[in-house]
C-alpha positions in Angstrom: 24.6 142.3 11.3 23.8 143.8 14.6 21.3 146.4 15.8 24.0 148.7 17.0 23.6 152.1 15.5 19.8 152.2 15.7 18.3 155.3 17.3 14.7 154.3 18.0 12.4 156.9 19.5 10.1 154.0 20.5 10.3 150.2 20.4 8.1 147.4 21.6 9.3 144.1 22.9 6.5 141.5 22.8 6.5 138.2 24.7 9.7 139.1 26.5 9.4 136.0 28.7 10.8 134.0 25.8 14.0 136.2 25.6 17.0 134.2 26.8 19.0 137.3 27.5 18.6 141.1 27.4 21.1 141.8 24.7 18.7 143.0 22.0 16.7 145.1 24.6 19.9 146.7 25.9 21.1 147.6 22.4 17.8 149.3 21.5 17.6 151.0 24.9 21.1 152.4 24.6 20.3 153.6 21.1 17.7 155.9 22.6 20.3 158.1 24.3 20.0 160.7 21.5 16.2 160.9 21.8 14.4 163.6 23.8 11.5 161.5 24.9 12.3 157.8 24.2 9.8 155.1 24.9 10.5 151.4 25.4 7.5 149.1 25.9 7.7 145.5 27.2 4.6 143.3 26.8 4.6 139.8 28.0 2.8 137.0 29.6 4.6 135.0 32.3 6.9 132.2 31.5 9.4 129.7 32.9 13.1 129.6 33.9 12.7 132.3 36.5 16.3 132.7 37.4 17.9 132.9 34.0 15.5 134.9 31.8 15.4 138.7 31.9 11.6 139.1 31.9 11.3 137.6 35.3 13.9 140.0 36.7 12.1 142.9 35.0 8.9 141.8 36.6 10.6 141.5 40.0 11.9 145.1 39.7 8.5 146.3 38.7 6.8 144.7 41.7 9.4 146.3 44.0 8.7 149.7 42.5 5.0 149.2 42.8 5.3 148.1 46.4 7.5 151.2 47.2 10.6 149.2 47.9 12.5 150.8 45.0 11.9 154.2 43.3 12.0 155.0 39.6 9.6 157.5 38.3 10.9 157.0 34.7 9.2 153.6 34.5 5.6 152.5 34.4 4.5 149.0 35.3 1.1 147.4 34.9 1.2 143.8 36.1 -1.9 141.7 36.0 -1.6 138.5 38.0 -3.3 136.4 40.6 -2.5 137.0 44.3 -0.2 134.4 45.8 -3.0 132.7 47.8 -5.6 132.7 44.9 -6.8 129.3 43.6 -6.1 129.5 39.8 -9.1 127.2 39.2 -11.6 129.7 40.7 -13.3 131.7 38.1 -13.7 134.6 40.5 -10.0 135.4 40.4 -9.4 135.1 36.6 -10.1 138.8 36.0 -7.1 139.8 38.1 -4.8 138.2 35.5 -7.0 139.1 32.5 -8.8 142.4 33.0 -10.6 141.9 29.7 -12.1 138.7 30.9 -15.6 138.4 29.4 -14.9 141.3 27.0 -12.2 140.1 24.6 -11.1 137.1 26.5 -14.2 135.0 26.3 -15.7 133.1 29.2 -16.2 129.9 27.3 -12.6 129.9 26.2 -11.2 130.4 29.7 -13.4 127.8 31.2 -12.4 125.3 28.5 -8.7 126.0 29.1 -8.9 125.8 32.9 -10.8 122.5 32.6 -8.1 121.1 30.2 -5.4 122.1 32.8 -7.4 120.5 35.7 -7.7 117.3 33.7 -4.3 117.1 32.1 -1.3 118.2 34.2 0.8 118.4 31.0 -1.4 121.5 30.0 -1.3 123.1 33.4 1.8 125.2 32.9 0.8 126.4 29.5 -2.6 127.6 30.9 -1.1 129.2 34.0 1.5 131.1 32.0 -0.5 132.1 28.9 -4.0 132.6 30.4 -3.4 133.5 34.1 0.0 135.2 33.9 1.5 132.9 36.5 5.3 132.2 36.6 6.1 128.4 36.7 9.3 126.5 37.2 8.8 124.1 34.3 6.5 123.6 31.3 6.5 119.8 32.0 4.4 118.9 35.0 4.2 115.4 36.2 2.2 116.2 39.4 0.2 119.3 40.1 1.9 121.8 42.4 -1.0 121.6 44.9 -0.4 117.9 45.4 3.3 118.4 46.0 2.7 121.3 48.3 0.1 119.4 50.4 2.7 116.7 51.2 5.5 119.0 52.3 
């Protein structure tokens, strides 16, 4: 059974970073052709496998639209992430990736997760993607990125 033939007025794709391809999204999106005001919503944290998963590409397009490099008034993007030169271990920058920090994302929880990641590189990628919305190349870290970068 496929999703062909559906005509959704609205659909939500959650955790799109885990989608290995855009097949389901494309079927749902094309099914909206007969709808007057269709709405498609993608919600996701960051993930891995940047070059092969559709969410990263979607995020890149969104950033290009937000920066004025591309134009598409039919789409809305809200991307919460750290700036490239931010230190992910610095509490002052966490709110950039988590606007509800200290409201529904509790301070003690974030501090605990960041401390785990500082102390155990195996947890670093999970914390970066899930809690700080940072794209990473692999979920398995042997050495912290900062150590590698400092020796290049």
